[in-house]
N, C-alpha and C positions, 0 to 999 in steps of 0.2 A: 442315336447317331447325331452329331452337330449339324446344325442347319447347312453350313458350306459344304460339309462332306455330303449331305444329302442330295443336294443341288449339283455338286461336281459329278457325283456317279449319275445322274439324271443326263448331264449334257455332255460328259467325256465321249460317249459312243458317237454322238453327232459331229462333234469337233474332229474326232479321230477319222470318222467316214469321209471327211473332206480332205483328208491327208495332213491334218494340222495337229498340234498339240495343245492341251489345256495347260498352260504354264502356271497360271494361278487365278485364285476366285477369292475376292474378299467382299465382306458385307458390311457398309457402315450405315449409319442412320443419320437421318438429316430431318430432325423434327418427327413427323409421323410417317416419314417415307424411307424406305430402306433403298439403299443404293447398292446394286450387285455390279462388281466390275470385273470382267471376265478378261484375262489376258491370253491371247492364242499366239501362237507362233508356229513356223513351219521350217522345212529344211531349205527353201528358198525364201526370199524377201516377200513380204505378202502386199497386196495392194488393195486399194479403198474397195473395189467390187468384190474381192474375195473376203474381205472382213464383213462387208454389207450382208453377202449371202450366208454366211455363217450366223450372224446375228439375227436374221430372220427365223433361222431354224431353231435357235437357242431360245429365242423369245417365245415362240409356239410351245416349246416344252415346258419352259417355266412357267407359263401362265396356267398350265394344267397341273401343276404340282400341288397336291393335297397339302403340303407341308407349308405354304406360303398362304393358303386360305384366301381371305380377300384382302391381304396386306397389300397396301400400294407400293410399289416399286420402280425404280428407274434403272434400266439395263444399260450398262456400257460395255462395250465389247472393243478391244484395242488390241494392238500388236507391241512387243516390248519396245521401249524407247531406246536410244543410243546410250543412255546412262545407266541402263540395267545391266548388271554384273553378268559375265560369262561364267555359267556356272557347271554347264553339261558339255559332254564331248561334241554333241550335235550343234551347240552355240559356236564352238570354235570352227567346226567344218563349214558351217554355213557363212561364216565371215573370212574365209580364206583370202589372204592378200590385204586385209585391212590393218590399220594401224592400231596398236593395243598397249595399254600400260597395265603391268601385272605387278602388284606388290605381293611379295612373298611372305611366308610365315617369318622368316628371319628378318624381315624388314627391308631386304634388297629390294630394289625397283627395277624390273626389266621392261624396256620399251623396245617396240620394233614391229615387223610385220608378220601377220600369222601365218604360219606354213603348214606343213603336214600335221594332222591331228590323229591320234589313236584314241584307244578308251582310257588311256591312263597318262598321256602326255601330248604335248603340242610344241612345235619348233616354233620359236620366236627370233626371227633373224638367224642367227647360229647357235642360240641357246636352246636346248631342250628343256623344257619346264614340265615336271611332274603336277599333274593336278591336285594331288594330296598336299603340295608343298605351296600351293597358292592361297593366299589370304583374301585376295580381291582382285579381279580382272575387269576392266572396262576398255570400250572401244573408244579411241581418241578422234575427235572430230576434225576433219582435214577439209581445208578450203583450197579450191584450185584456181 
């Protein structure tokens, strides 16, 4: 089993026990140090205290993993940034009312506010958009 899958399997239960999701785990190398980047998400917006609490729990488990041995590593735990694509129905539900830019497989661009989202489609203003027809969707930054 690849290293990232072993680490994911070890930390996923911890993350899910806090009501969050493991979005992504990447492992990069900087010299002799491995950098483990864990992206977590939830159905609501995460705050710094929540990320810090999960980080402490993940750190304890990772330090005990035999697969890492004595390898030095840096652990980075973060939540998805605004530029992270919306790829799952829960991403859309979490961002209800936010401004989004959707590029369709056809090349058409749909912009508007996120409305009701089901498991297969989302309402963007008056347009019903099927998830299978989306090439890329990202939130737009708004300044008030």
